[in-house]
N, C-alpha and C positions, 0 to 999 in steps of 0.2 A: 626253821626260820633262817633265811640267808643273812649274810654279813651286811648287805645293804639295808635290809629291814632293821637289823640291830643298830646300825649306825644312825638311821633315821629316828628310831625311838630314843636313842641316847641324846641326839640333837634336840628333840622335842622336850625331853626331860630336863636337860641342862638349861635350855632357854626358859622353860616354865619356872624352874627354881629361881633363876636369876630375876624373872619378872615378879615372882612372889616377894622376893627380898626387896627389890627396888620399889615395888608398889606399896608394900607395907611400911617401908622406911619413909617414903614420900608422904604417905597419909599421916603417919605419926608426927612427922616434922610439921606438917600443915596444921595439925591439931594443936601442937605445942605453940606454934607461932600465933594461932588464933587466940589461944588463952592468955598469951602474954601481951596482946595488943593493948593500947591505951583505951580504946573504946570497944568494949565487948558487945557483940551482937547477940540477939536472941538465938540465932542459929548456932552460934559458937557454944552457948550455954546449954542448949537442949540436946545436942548430939553427944552420944556416948563415944568416948575416944577409942574404946576397944572395937565397937561396931564399925566405926569409920575406918579403922586400921584393917579390919577383916575385909571390908568392901574394897579397899585399895589393894589388898593382897589378891583377891579374886580377879580384879581387873588386870593386875599384873600377870596372873596365871594365864588368862586368855590372851593377853598381848604377847607374852613370851611364846606360847604355843603357836599363835598366828605368825609370829616372826620366824619361827623355826620352819613352819610349812612353807612360807614364802621364800625363805632362803634355800630350802631344799628344791623347790620348784625352779628357782633361778639357776641353780647349779646344774639341774637335770636338763635344762633347755640347751640345744646345740648352739 
């Protein structure tokens, strides 16, 4: 495995980890904000906060990996 492939994989891993952290944090904050609102909705009460956080983390993972591939593609273009 060449150094360029290793750098590409490290870029994807780093962006994916950042996406997981940001996605999970955003979902968790959204859930907390929803539960502290004056008027609670049925959606707010029926969703499991852990499940919503895991969904946010998975979306962040995909977004981070996509961002890394897009960034690598832009750098590679002449």
